[in-house]
N, C-alpha and C positions, 0 to 999 in steps of 0.2 A: 596684528603683530608687527611692531616697527623693526626697523634694522637693529635695535639694541634688544631685540626680543622681549620687548614690554608689551603686554597685551592691551589694545587699544578697544575702548568700549564708548560708543556714543549712541545718543538718541539721535536719529536723522530725523523724524518727523511726527508729528501729531496731526491726525485727521478726524474730522468728524466723520462718524460712521453710522449713518441712519440705515443703511440697510440691514436687513436680517443677517444675523451672525451666523452665517452657513459658511461651510468649507469652501465653496466656490467663491463666494464675496469675500471672505478673508483672504484667499489667494490672489484674488484680481487686484485687491487694495494693496498688498505686499508688492506685487509685481510691479505696480505703477511707481511704487516708492524705489523698489530697486532700480528699476530702468532710469528714473529720474536722476537718480545720483550714480547711475552706470556701475552698479556693484553687484550686478547678477551673479557673476562668478566669484565674488570676493566674501562670501560668507562662509563661515567654517562651521557656526552653528547659530541656531534660532531658540530663544526662550519662550514657552508658553506656559499657561496652566495646563491642568488636566482635562479641561473641557473636550469633550468628543469632537466638537467642530473644529477647534484647532488641529487636533490630532489627525483629523480627516484631510485637512489641508495639506500636511506635511509631504504626501507622495507628490503633489503637483508642484510644491515649492522646491522638492529635491530635484524633479526634472527641470526646473527653470535654473537653479544654482549649481547643479552637479558638484556638490561638495566632495572633499577630499576623503579618502579612507572608506569609500563605499557608503557614505552617509551615516556611518556608525556614529558619531557623534552630534549629527546636524540638529535632531530633536532634543533640546534640553528642557526637561520640566523645572517649574520655579521650585526651589527647594522650600521656601517660605509658605508658598501655597500647600505643597505637599505636607509639611509640619502641621500647618493649620488644619489640614484635613484629619489628621491623625490624631490632634488634640481633641478637636471636635467629637469624633467617635469616641475617644476615651471618655469625655465627660458625658456623652451619651449614655455609655455602660454604667458609668458611675453616678447617673442621676437618681437611682433607686436609693444611695447612701446621702447624697448630697441634699436633696430636697427636705427630709425630716429634719437635718441639721439647720438649713435655711429657715423652715418653718419656726423651729425652736427658738433660734435667736431673733427672728421677726417679733415673735410672741413676747418675749423677754423685754425687748425695746419699747413694745408699746405698753407695757405694764411694768412701770418704774419699781413698785412695791413688791410686785412677784420677783423682779429682778433681784431686789435688795434681799430678800428673805432666801433667795437661793443662793447668792453669794455668800451671806452670813453662814448657812449651812454647809456648803462646800470647804470655806476658807476654815472653819471650825474643825471639819472632818480631816483636813489636811494639817491642821495644828498651826495655822497662820492667822489666828484670832479672829476677828470678823470684819466686816466691811464698815468702814467709819468715814463719815463725812468730814471734812476739814474746810476751815474758812480760809481768806484770802493769806491771812498770817500763818496757817499751818495749824490753827487751834483746833482740837477735836470738838465737834458739834453734835456728838451723840451717834448711837447704833442705830 
């Protein structure tokens, strides 16, 4: 937060992280970056996804940074990641309904004559005429 009370966000560092992504290694890499920029005590919050190794690194990062408000706001989960997890779970549940529709559409696209007959039948059922092909100039070329 600057003097005008505007939140300041910056990407400070990109690092190659070849080590195992365990809590201790995450903490050590973050500590190196914080010390390099002399910001150990200037972090209000950190945003991570929900991976358990990230969550496990938080207590050590809290000890290092000693954030305000008893660290209540320190660990912020990435909203996009959380939303994506929710959507993926919803799609997983709906898969039993989605798959037959996808299979039917795939079949129709692979069999144009079947699609044409199905479209004609459905359009007549709903009183919209039939499926007609048209040429480049809009002339009818038959049903």
